[in-house]
Structures are given as structure tokens and as C-alpha cells.
N, C-alpha and C positions, 0 to 999 in steps of 0.2 A: 738945437731945435729938434723936435720929435719927428719920427718918420711920418706921422699923420700930417704934420705941418708941411714937410717937404713935398708930400704927394699933393697937398692942396695947392701949393705954389705951382707944381707941374701942370695941374689941371687949368689954373688961371693962365699960365703962359700959353698952353695949347689953345685956349679960347681966343687968343689974340691973333692966331694965324688962320688964314682962310680955310674953312672946314672942307670945302670942295677939293682942296689939294691934298688932303690927308686921309689916311685910313687908320683905324685902331687895330693894334696887334697886341695880343696877350703876351705877357712877359716870357712865358715858356716857349712861345712860337717865334719870337723875334730872333732873327739871324744877326750875325755880325754886320752884314750889309744894312739891315733894317736899323740897327742901333746906331751905326755910323751916320745914316741919313737923319735920324732923330737928333743926334748930337749937332749935326751941321745946321739943322733947322731951328735949333734952340728949344725943342719940345722936351728934351731930356738932357740931363747932365750925367757925367760919370758918377758924381757923388750921389745923385738920386738913384742911379742904377745899383750901386753898391749897397745903399740903404735898403733897397727892396730885396736884394738877395740875403742880406743879413737878417731881415725880418722873416724870411722863409726858413732860414737856418734856425732862428730862435723858435719858430712855431713848430717845426717838424723834426728837428734833430735830437733834442733832449726832452721835448714835450710832445704831446699828441702821439703820433706813431713811434716816436723815439727811434729814428733810423740808426743812430750812432754811426753816421758816415764821416763826421768831422772829428779829427783829433785835436787840432789847434787852429784858432782864428788868428789872422794877422791884425794886431792891434793898431797898425798904422795904415790899414786899407783905406779908411775914409780920408785921412790926411793925404795919402798918395793920390786918391781920386781928385781931391780939390786942386792939388798941384797940377795934375794932368789937364783938368778943366781950364785952369789959367793958361797953361802952355798952349792948349788948342786955340784959345782965344787970341793969344799973342802971336803964335807962329804957325798955327795949323796942325793937323794930326801928323804924327810920326809914320803911322801905318794904319791899315784898317783895324788893327787891334788896339789902337790908342784908346785908353780908358775902359777897356773890356776886362771884366773880372774873370780870372781863371783859378781853378783849384788843382792842387797837386797831390798825387799819391805820396805817402810819407816815406818813400825811398828816394825822392829827389832832394839833393842837397840844396838847402837855403841858408845863407849866412845869417839871416835875421830871424829864423825860426828853427826850432829843433828838428832834426831828422833822425827818426828812430827805427824805421822799418816796421813800425807797429809794435815794437818790443819794449817791455819794461827794462830789458837788459841794456838798452841804449837810451833810456829816458833822460831828456834834457840835453842830449848831445848836439852841440852847435858846430856845424861844419866850418871849415876855414873860408869857403866861398860858395857861390852858387854853382849848381850843375850847368853845363854848357847850354842845355835847352832852356833852362830858367833864365840864364843871362840873355839869350836870344829873345825870349818873351818880354822880359823887362825892357830891353833896349827898344822893342817895338811899341812900348807904351802899355803893355798889359799889366794888370794889377793882380798880384798874388793875394787871393782872398783867404785861403785856408789850406792846411795840410790835412790829408784824408786818411781814414782808417783803411786797412788792407789786411790780407792774409799775412801773418807774421813772417818777416823775411821773404815775402812774395811766394810762399808755398803753403799748401794745405788748405783747410777750410777757411771761409771768409770770417775769421775771428782772429783777434790779436790780444796779447796779454796786456797791452796798453789801452786799447780802445774797446775791447770786448767784441761781441758779435754784431755785425751790421745786418740790418733787415732790408728785405726787398720792398720798395714802396708800392709795388703792385699787389703783394701778398705778404703780410708781416710774418707769416709762419715759414716763409721760404727764404733761401739764401739769395743774395745778389750775385752769387758766384765769385770766384777769386781768380787772381789775387787782387785785381783792381776793383774789388767790390765796393769800396767806399766811393771811388770815382763814378762807377756806374750808377749807384744809388743817388749820389749828389747831383749828377747831371740830369738824370730822369726827373728828380724832384725840383729841378730849376734852382739849385743853390748857387749856381754860377752859369755863365754863358757857355764855357767850355772847360774841359779838364784834361789832365795828362794821366795816362796809365803806363804800365810797362807790361811786356809780353815775353815770356820765355817758353811757355807751353800752352798758350791760350788765354793768358791773363788779361788781355784787353778784350778779346773776342767773347769769352764766356760772360763777363759782366755786361758787355754791350747787348748781347741777345737777351740775357736774363732780365735786364732793366728796360729793354725796348728803346735803345738809342743806337746811334751810328758810332763806329769806331774803326780805326785802321791799325793793323799790325804791319808796319812798313817793311820794305826790303831790308834785310840785315846789312847794315853799313850806311843806310841812307841818313840816319840820325845818330848823333854822338851819344855814347853812354857815359861819358865823363861826368862824375859826380852823381851817379845813380848807384845805390847799393846793389852789388851784383848778385845774381843767382847762378847764372852760367853764361859766360860771355860768348860762347859759341852760338847761343840762341838769343840772348837778351836784346831787347830794343825798347825804346820808349815809343809813344805814339799818342795821337789825339783822340779824344772821345767827346762827342757833341750830340745835340738833338737833331742835327741835319748834316747831310753830306757836304753841303756848301761850307759849313763851318769847319768840318774836318779838313777840307781842302785849304781854307784860309789859314788855319793854324799850321798845317804842315809846311807850307811855303815859307813861313817865318823862321822855322827851326832848322832847315837844311843847311848844309855846308860842310866842307872838310875841316876836321878838328885834329890838329897835331897830337892832342892828348888821347885820341882814339884811332889807332891805325886802321880799324875796320872801315872808317869813313873814306879812306883813300879809294875804296871801290866805287864810291859815288862821284868821283871827280869826272866832270864832263857829262854826268848823267842826272844830277839833281836839278830841280827847278826851284825858283823862288816865288813863283805864282802858279798854283795848281788850279785856281778858280777859273782860269781861262779855258780849261778843258771841259768844264761842266756843260753838258749838252743834253737837253731833254729828249732829243731824237736819237741818241747814241745807240739804242738797242736795235734800231732798224738796220738790217743787214749783218748784225753781229752773230757770231757762232758761239753758242754757250753749251758747254758740257755739263752734265748732271752727275754728281757723285752719288749714285744710288746705294753704294755700300753703306752710307751713313743714314739711310732711311729705314723704315720698317720697325721702329722701336716704340713709337708713340703715334697713334692714329691722328690725333689733333695736329701734331707737328707736321705729319705727312700731308694732311689736308691743306694746311697753309702753304706748304712747299709746292704742291701740285697747282694750287691757285696762282702762286707766283710764277710758275713756269708757263701757265696758260696766258697770264698777262703779258709776259715777255714775248710769247708767240704772236699774240695779237698786235704787239708793237713792232713786229717785223723781224724778230730774232729767230734763228734756226736753233732748235734744241736737240742735242744728241746725248745719248747715254754714254757714260764713261765708267769703266770698272778698274779699280786699283788691283794690282796683283795680290793674291792671298798671302804670299810670304811677307809682303810689305805691311799689310794690315796686322799680321801676327807679330811682326818683329819691331814695329815702330815704337811701341812703348818701351821695349828693352833697349833699343838704340838710344832713345831719349834719356832714360835713367843712367845708362852707361856714361853719358857725357855730363848730365846735370849734377849728379851727386858728387863726383870727385872735383868738378870745377867749383862748386860752392865751397867745399872744404878748403880749397887752395885760395880762391879769389876773395873770399870774405876776409881773409887775413890781410890782404892788401888794403881793403877798405878800412878795416879796424885800425890800421896804422895811422889813418888820418884823424882819428877821434882823440879826445883828451886822455890824459894819463889815468884817469879814474875808471876808464872803460876796458872791458876785455880786449885782448889783442889776438886771440886765436879762437877757433871753433871750440876747442877743448875748454878754454876759459869761459866762453859763453855757456857751455853746458854746465860747467861747475857753478857759475852764478845762478843759472836757472834752478839748480837744486835747492837754493836758499829761498826761492819764491814759492811759498806753500799756502798762501791764504788769499781769498778774494779781496779786492780793493773797494772802498766806498764808492769810487767813481765808475764801477762796472768792469774794470779790468781784473786781471788775476792770472793764475797759472794757466798755461796753454800746453797741456801734456801731449796733445797730438803732434804739434809742431816740434816741441822739444825732444820728443822721442825720435822724430825724423832726423833731427840734428845728429843723434847718435849713429844712425844709419849712414848719414853723409860722412861723418868723421871716420867711419870704418870702410869707406868705399874704395880705397886705394888711391894711388898717386896719379899724376898726369903723365907718367911714363910707363904705367902699367899696360900690359898687353891688351886687355879688354878695351880700355879707353882709346888707345892708339889705333886699334883695329877699326873701331866704329868711326873715329874721327877721320881716318885716312882712307877708309874703304867703304864703310857702311853709309855715311852721309853722302859722299859723291854718287853712290849707287842710287840712293833714294832720289837725289836731285835729278839724275839722269832719267829715271823712270818717269817722274812727273813732267819733266821737259818733253819727253817723248809722247806722253799722253796729250799734252797741249799741241805739239807740232803735228802729230799723226793726223789729226782732223782739223788742223788750222783753227784752233779754238782761241777766242779772245779771253776766255776765263772758264774756270770750272766752278759751278755753284753747288752748294749743299746746305742743309740746315746747320747753322753754326753750332747748335747743340741739338742732339738727336732726340732729346726728351725735355720735358718741362724742367724749370729750375727745381733743385732739390729742396726738400724740407730741411730746415735748420737742424732738426733733431735726427735726420737720417745719417747713416755712415758716410764718410767722405768718398769721393771718387777714387778709382784705382790710380796710384801714382803713375804719372807718365801718360795716362790715357789708355783705355782699353782698345781692342781691335775695332770696335764699332764706333769709336769716337774720332771725329776729324781733327781734334784740337791741335795736334802737334805736327801735322803735315807741313804747314807753312814754316814751322821752326826748323824742322829737319832739313828742309830745302833752302831756307833763308828767303823764301818768296813772300810777296805782299798778300795780305788778305783783308779785304774791306767788308765790314758788316753793315747791313742796312735793315731796318725794321721791315718785316714782311707781313705781319698780321698777329692774330691772337688766337689762343686756344679757346675752347668753349667755356672754360672757367677764367677767362680774361687775363691769361698770362701771355707775355710777349714772346714772339718767335722771330729770330733774326736769320737773314740769308747771307751766306758768305760768298764773296767773289774772289777766287784765288787766281792769280796770274803769274807770269814769269818775272824774274828779277827786274826791278825798276820799271814795272808796268803800271805804276801808280796813276799816271795820266789817263790811261785807258780804263782802269778799274774805277776811278772816280767818275769818269764820264758815264760808264755803264750803271754804276750805283746810283748816280744822280737821276739818270733816266728812269730807272726802276722806282726810285723814291717818288717821282712825280706821278707814277701810276698807282703805287700802293697807298701813299699817304697814311701809313700804318702807325705812326707814333702817336701816343696819347699821354697826357699828363696822368700820372698814377692816381688811382682813386683815393689813396690815403694822404695825398699832398695836393689838394685842390688849390685853385687860385685864391689869394687873399684879396681883400678889398683894395681897389685902386691899382691893380697890376696890369692896366692897359696902357700901351704906349702909342702916341700919335706919330705916325711915320708918313713923310711926304710921298 
């Protein structure tokens, strides 16, 4: 049956239910809770929901604005949706995520879909099993709809040799930021309900703000990294990206738990939750103490205007706002600290991941570089050589070992020092969180030179990675040229419940998310919700 036919059936079914008990919600605004209510009322099925998202992907990913956010569609998504609809009818839902479409950055292992890190060097590589977080999502009844484009091997500009460049749906000349740019663009454009990104130095948070959505870089160790292509395990984490804070909270709780395959998750024992939605509180800002990281302002007047407006809204909601300054030495050194860990860890840890791939794939970073030398022409599908990322691989290969003095000194002394400083800033003024613009400037033009590796002194990107602390991004507003601005809420380790409460409270004030101008609603994308 065609999508048009399916939508017609949905309208007819909706007409059979008392209208007074329902409200119409646009597809892009429907939360997981809304969709669950529609499923329960019979005004929507998971199959219909998947059909609608597939229609948006068809309309906007390779046609129209041609976002190039999707690398691979799951050919069994509709079949899975039908099975989950039948299961719901027979047994009830497994969880709030039952029948919900999710999209994954292409560095999450999926046994039924290739996992490439966005690279032609791993094209077609089928992992032996799902990543831990993917297993959790599927067990909860979520449907993996697609694998998404990304900065190749999770570093550099938002371009990959397999998927080409991804465009920002708010401005097609601008980047969606990296490295989870495909997830950011896809969720903003409503290609799925929620998505997963990864973050090593800002890779969930940059795309969240650039695309005007919510995202969470969790506490290091809250979520397992098993089955995720590594960039630097000292910093790596997966995390949810969604169009609302409530959906971020809903997905987070499904994925937590100690994983024997990832020793870092041992830190979360006794501290993780399985339901973060219970902490959402529209009044959470009242009485809260919020620090302002003004070191990361002053670079873009429009971004600063949105930031000041957000601070005033929080004051009006009853929060106390105090300025916070990071030590100048930390701002100057944080990029060097980051790269001192990031480069040698990728060189060592990618080898461990490559050992899980088939015999036809490279097994070391040097072999990846050698294979890259043979890729010297564009592909008909838009992929092709990625010299920026492949040149960076040479730098990573020559960055030294994990027992080198520079690496050990930063790991054992530099990172604990940074963590202690940020803990001190939070404790000195009894702050619930420190806020700052997630990105100090507008999203870059695709044609512009890439950012400084590791983030410059004026970028807040890697503070949360160096400390391991959580950072929640919430849409805050728009610049004069209609580009989104996100607000970061940084808190101490395992403070996700408090950050989600504060972020949700701010979200109810700002209501700043918009469907991008280049991906408007299609006909029939309204859902009847009880």
C-alpha cells in the first residue's frame, strides 16, 4: 500500500474517535509520550509512523535540499514496525520506546547493517553483533530506521568519504557541525523521533546547537561504549539527540547499566537511573543557582543576544545568575591537553576495533592510511577522497604511544587538575550548573576552513570531556539570520537528573525549537493524540 493510502486510513481511524478528547500534533513536535498515547488510542501505528519518516527522508535527504544525512536505510524497518504493532496489540508495549523509530550515527555497530565510521575504507563492514546501546534500544522495542553520515572516524569537518558532506537544514550553505552532524541534521529535519550520537570533544553538542535540537553528552561511564568505533576512550561517550528534553530523558534511561565489556561503566554502579523522565520539572529553575561561563561569549553579537535573553528568562523564573570565570591557564591549555590524549588513543584503540572487522579490511591505522592512498577519485554517489581527515590520520599515527611521557603526564596529572578546578567552580558558589553558549559563533560555512583541532581557548567544546562531566544542550533561540543557538548546562559527574530538570524548565520558557525552513511538513503529517 502507498504512503498516501496509509495516511488516509489514519485519518479515517482518527475520525472514529471522539474529537473532543484529542489534539492534533505535528509530526516534528510529537514527543515519545505523545506517540505512545496515539499508539494506545489507535490513531497511529508504528508502521504508519515509520512510513511518514521514510517519506521525509525520501523528500529531503537525496532530493530537494539533499541534506545527505543518511548513509543507509534499514530495509526491514517496516517489517519490524508491523511486528511490533502486532506485539503491542497482543501483549502491550515493552517500554515507552516500543515502536519508536531511532537513527544511529554510523559508528554504532549494527549486526544487520554495515558500520563504517563514514569511511570508504570500511565500506560494507558488518559487525559481529550490535553495540551495547543498540541492543538496549532494540530490547525496548525501538526500531533502527537508518545509519547516519558523520565526520569520518568521528573527527574533522562534517564530511565523510562514504557519505560526502552533510548540509545544515536551517542553511544549506552551512555545516551541521561534527562529528554527529548526520544525527543533528536528521533529527532537526524529523527523519526519526530520536537519534544517537557520540561525543569525544563536542560531537553531540556541536550538532545539537547547529541544528537547533536537544542533546546530552552524559557523564563518562554512564553509558557503555562497547561496539562503538573509538576515537579516544578517555573521552568517548554515546548519547541521545532529540527535538525535546523529555525525549532525551526517555531514551537515556533505556540505555544505562553496567556493562562488563566496558569497565568505565563500573563508575555508574549505584548512580545510574532507568527513568530520567521523573525528574522533569517545569519549575526547576526556581531557586536554582546558575553560573555563567562568560569566557565563551563576546565572539558573535547575535549569539550573545540570545544568551543574555536566556539568562533573563531564567532570572524571571526564579534562578539566581552569577558570573563564573575559568582560569586563563585552563583556557590556554585545554586544547593541548585534549589532543595529547585524543591522538595517541585513536592510533592505539582503532587497532582493537579493526580486529573485529572481516579479513578484507585494514587492521592498523597504518593500513588504513595505505588504503586511503588508493582512493583518488570522486564517486558517483557523492562520496570520495577526504584528504582533510586522512591527513589527520598521519598526525595521529605519529603522535606517540600510550606510555609516552606527554600522554601519561596529561592523563595522570592534567585531567585530574582540570576536573578539580571545575568541581571547585561549581562548589565555591553552590551552583547547580554552569551555562554558556554551546557554540560561541554561528555554524560555519561548509566552504570555510575547519575549526582548530581540540578546540581553541575561546571554545567551550571540550571542558565536559576533559572533566568527564555531563553537558545538556537545549535550544535557546535564533540569530537574526535564522540560525539556531543552543545553551549548555554543565554539571558535576552523574548530575543528569538535575541538568534534565533545569533544561526542561528552560525549554518550557524558551520554546525555541523550529522545524528547519528547508524541510517543511509534508501533507498529512498531523497526529491525533488523546
